[in-house]
C-alpha positions in Angstrom: 16.0 -15.7 -28.6 18.9 -15.9 -26.1 19.7 -18.7 -23.7 19.5 -16.8 -20.4 19.7 -18.3 -16.9 16.7 -18.0 -14.6 18.7 -15.7 -12.2 19.8 -13.4 -15.0 16.3 -13.2 -16.4 15.0 -12.2 -13.0 17.7 -9.6 -12.6 16.7 -8.2 -16.0 13.1 -8.0 -15.0 13.6 -6.4 -11.6 16.0 -3.9 -13.2 13.3 -2.9 -15.7 10.8 -2.5 -12.8 13.3 -0.2 -11.0 13.7 1.9 -14.2 10.0 2.3 -14.4 9.9 3.8 -10.9 8.3 0.8 -9.2 8.5 1.0 -5.4 11.0 -1.1 -3.5 8.3 -3.1 -1.8 6.7 -3.9 -5.2 10.0 -5.1 -6.6 10.8 -7.2 -3.5 7.3 -8.8 -3.8 7.8 -9.6 -7.4 11.2 -11.1 -6.8 10.0 -13.2 -3.9 7.1 -14.7 -5.9 9.3 -15.4 -9.0 12.1 -16.8 -7.0 9.7 -19.3 -5.5 8.9 -20.5 -9.0 12.5 -20.7 -10.0 13.5 -22.7 -7.0 10.6 -25.1 -7.7 11.7 -25.5 -11.4 15.3 -26.3 -10.3 14.3 -28.8 -7.6 11.5 -30.6 -9.5 12.6 -30.4 -13.1 16.3 -29.4 -13.0 15.5 -26.3 -15.2 18.1 -23.5 -15.1 17.3 -21.4 -18.2 14.2 -19.5 -19.2 13.9 -20.9 -22.7 13.2 -24.4 -21.3 10.2 -23.4 -19.0 7.0 -25.0 -20.2 3.3 -24.3 -19.4 3.1 -27.6 -17.7 5.9 -26.6 -15.3 4.1 -23.5 -14.2 0.9 -25.5 -13.8 2.7 -28.0 -11.6 4.0 -25.1 -9.5 0.4 -23.8 -9.2 -0.8 -27.2 -8.0 2.1 -27.4 -5.6 1.1 -24.1 -4.0 -2.5 -25.3 -3.6 -1.3 -28.6 -2.2 0.7 -26.7 0.4 -2.4 -24.8 1.6 -1.7 -21.4 0.0 -4.9 -19.4 -0.3 -6.5 -18.8 -3.7 -5.7 -15.1 -3.3 -2.0 -15.8 -2.6 -1.7 -18.2 -5.5 -3.4 -15.7 -7.8 -0.9 -13.0 -6.7 2.1 -15.2 -7.3 0.7 -16.2 -10.8 0.3 -12.5 -11.6 4.0 -11.9 -10.8 5.0 -14.9 -12.9 2.8 -13.7 -15.8 4.3 -10.3 -15.7 7.7 -11.8 -15.6 7.3 -14.0 -18.7 5.3 -11.3 -20.6 8.3 -9.0 -20.1 10.7 -11.6 -21.4 8.6 -12.2 -24.4 8.4 -8.5 -25.2 12.2 -8.2 -24.9 12.6 -11.2 -27.2 14.4 -13.2 -24.6 11.9 -16.1 -25.2 9.9 -16.9 -28.3 6.7 -18.0 -26.4 5.2 -17.0 -23.1 4.6 -20.3 -21.2 2.3 -18.5 -18.6 -0.4 -17.3 -21.0 -2.7 -20.3 -20.6 -2.3 -20.6 -16.9 -5.6 -19.7 -15.2 -6.0 -17.8 -11.9 -7.9 -19.6 -9.2 -11.2 -18.0 -8.3 -11.5 -16.1 -5.1 -13.6 -13.2 -3.7 -11.8 -9.9 -3.2 -11.5 -8.9 0.4 -13.2 -5.5 0.8 -11.2 -2.8 2.7 -11.8 -2.7 6.4 -13.4 0.5 7.7 -13.5 1.6 11.3 -16.9 2.4 12.9 -17.2 5.7 14.6 -17.1 4.0 18.0 -13.8 2.4 17.1 -12.0 5.5 15.8 -13.3 7.4 18.8 -11.9 4.7 21.1 -8.6 5.0 19.3 -8.5 8.7 19.9 -9.3 8.2 23.5 -6.6 5.6 23.9 -3.9 7.9 22.5 -5.2 11.3 23.8 -2.2 11.8 26.0 0.3 11.0 23.3 0.3 14.0 21.0 2.6 12.4 18.4 0.4 9.4 17.9 -2.7 11.6 18.0 -1.3 13.7 15.1 -0.5 10.6 13.1 -4.0 9.2 13.7 -5.6 12.4 12.6 -3.5 12.7 9.5 -4.5 9.2 8.3 -8.1 9.4 9.5 -8.8 13.0 8.4 -6.5 13.4 5.4 -6.1 9.9 4.1 -2.3 9.8 4.2 -0.4 6.6 3.6 2.0 5.5 6.3 5.0 6.1 4.0 3.7 9.7 3.5 3.6 10.1 7.3 7.2 8.9 7.5 8.3 11.2 4.6 6.5 14.4 5.7 8.8 17.4 6.1 8.3 20.4 8.4 8.7 22.7 5.4 5.7 21.0 3.7 3.3 21.7 6.5 1.3 24.8 5.4 -1.5 26.6 7.1 -4.4 24.6 5.8 -2.7 22.0 3.6 0.2 19.6 3.3 2.5 19.2 0.3 3.1 15.5 -0.2 6.4 15.1 -2.1 6.7 12.5 -4.9 8.3 9.2 -3.9 8.8 5.9 -5.6 6.0 5.8 -8.2 3.7 8.2 -6.5 3.5 11.8 -7.9 3.4 14.9 -5.6 0.0 16.3 -4.5 -1.6 18.8 -2.2 -3.7 17.5 0.7 -6.2 19.7 2.6 -6.1 19.8 6.4 -9.3 20.1 8.3 -9.5 21.6 11.8 -9.0 18.3 13.7 -5.9 17.3 11.7 -4.5 20.9 11.7 -4.9 21.3 15.5 -3.4 17.9 16.3 -0.4 18.4 14.0 0.2 22.0 15.3 0.1 20.9 18.9 2.6 18.1 18.3 5.0 20.3 16.4 4.9 23.2 18.8 4.5 21.5 22.1 5.8 17.9 22.0 8.1 17.3 19.1 11.5 16.1 20.4 14.5 18.3 19.7 16.0 17.1 16.4 18.1 18.2 13.4 15.9 16.1 11.2 13.7 17.9 8.7 11.0 15.3 9.1 7.9 16.1 11.1 7.8 12.9 13.1 10.9 11.9 15.1 11.8 9.6 17.9 12.7 10.5 21.5 16.4 10.7 20.4 15.6 13.0 17.5 15.9 10.4 14.8 13.6 10.1 11.8 10.5 8.0 12.8 10.3 5.2 10.2 7.2 3.5 8.9 7.8 0.3 10.9 8.0 2.4 14.1 4.7 4.1 13.2 3.1 0.8 12.5 4.2 -0.6 15.8 3.1 2.5 17.6 -0.4 2.4 16.1 -0.8 -1.3 16.6 -0.1 -0.8 20.3 -2.9 1.7 20.6 -5.3 -0.5 18.5 -4.7 -3.1 21.2 -5.1 -0.6 24.0 -8.4 0.6 22.5 -9.5 -3.0 22.1 -10.0 -2.7 18.4 -9.8 -6.2 16.8 -8.8 -7.2 13.2 -7.7 -3.8 12.1 -4.6 -2.7 10.2 -2.9 0.7 10.1 -4.0 1.3 6.5 -7.6 0.9 7.6 -7.5 4.5 9.0 -6.9 5.6 5.4 -9.7 3.3 4.2 -12.0 4.9 6.7 -11.3 8.3 5.4 -12.0 7.3 1.8 -15.3 5.6 2.6 -16.7 8.3 4.8 -15.8 11.0 2.2 -17.6 9.0 -0.6 -20.5 8.3 1.7 -20.9 12.0 2.5 -21.2 12.8 -1.2 -17.7 14.1 -2.0 -17.2 13.4 -5.8 -15.2 10.3 -6.4 -12.6 12.2 -8.6 -12.0 14.6 -5.7 -11.5 11.8 -3.2 -9.2 10.0 -5.7 -7.0 13.1 -6.1 -6.8 13.8 -2.4 -5.6 10.3 -1.5 -3.3 10.0 -4.4 -4.9 7.1 -6.3 -3.3 6.8 -9.8 -6.5 5.4 -11.2 -10.1 6.3 -10.3 -10.9 2.6 -10.6 -8.9 2.1 -7.4 -11.2 4.5 -5.6 -14.3 3.0 -7.1 -13.8 -0.3 -5.3 -14.7 1.5 -2.0 -18.2 2.2 -3.3 -19.0 -1.4 -2.5 -18.9 -0.5 1.2 -21.4 2.3 0.8 -25.1 1.5 1.3 -26.2 5.0 0.5 -24.8 8.5 0.1 -25.7 11.5 2.2 -26.9 14.5 0.3 -23.9 16.2 -1.3 -23.2 19.7 -0.1 -20.4 20.6 -2.5 -16.9 19.1 -2.4 -16.0 20.0 1.2 -14.4 17.0 2.9 -16.2 15.4 5.8 -14.6 15.8 9.2 -14.6 12.6 11.2 
């Protein structure tokens, strides 16, 4: 066992996450949760090294979160980060005993993914019909299940006749995504008729020719959600909608999982809770929305 400061222990942990290929967002989330615990330990118990952290200290932190009106889901997420942190330190022989093992997660019901109704995604299409760039983005998420980061990263050279090549990024491997007629038509129209002049290799660019970033895409879509009067919806719900409608139409779950790039089929399985019944399967052809 080594006497390691809380800060150095956290740096050791986040460095290991980076080496494993974890995304920047994942590492930032872990760091934020664990830093919250470390600040609590210093302020409440004057603890500065990992070897002096006790189960009771973590339990006090949990109680403090609940006292400060954190939701059960938020508390559980923070505890998950903390448990991973101490489990790593134990595996690396930095500490002799994991103080987080006996800490229980608060009970909460998982929020099911939000899915747009046909009337909602049709209203969204209508709202952005004169904006070919946004229309192409909407169709790629709604008809091909792309993530917003994959929209940002998409290169012109990876747009093929009937498919897209999604390059590997962060912890996600590369994959091929089929394009149906709606997505293909919208993307082609944007590239050939409306894409602003740019030296960028990325498909989606700004009016000044710069790479369109995920935060710009999110703001753009949120503006059209508001214009279409669609309430309580997030950008990723377009992808959720694609997944659910494919499963409902009878496309095999392993095919859907592969198309959307889920690492584990169990991730895709959670969407089955949103399906009352499946339509009769007609092979593995993806449903066009």
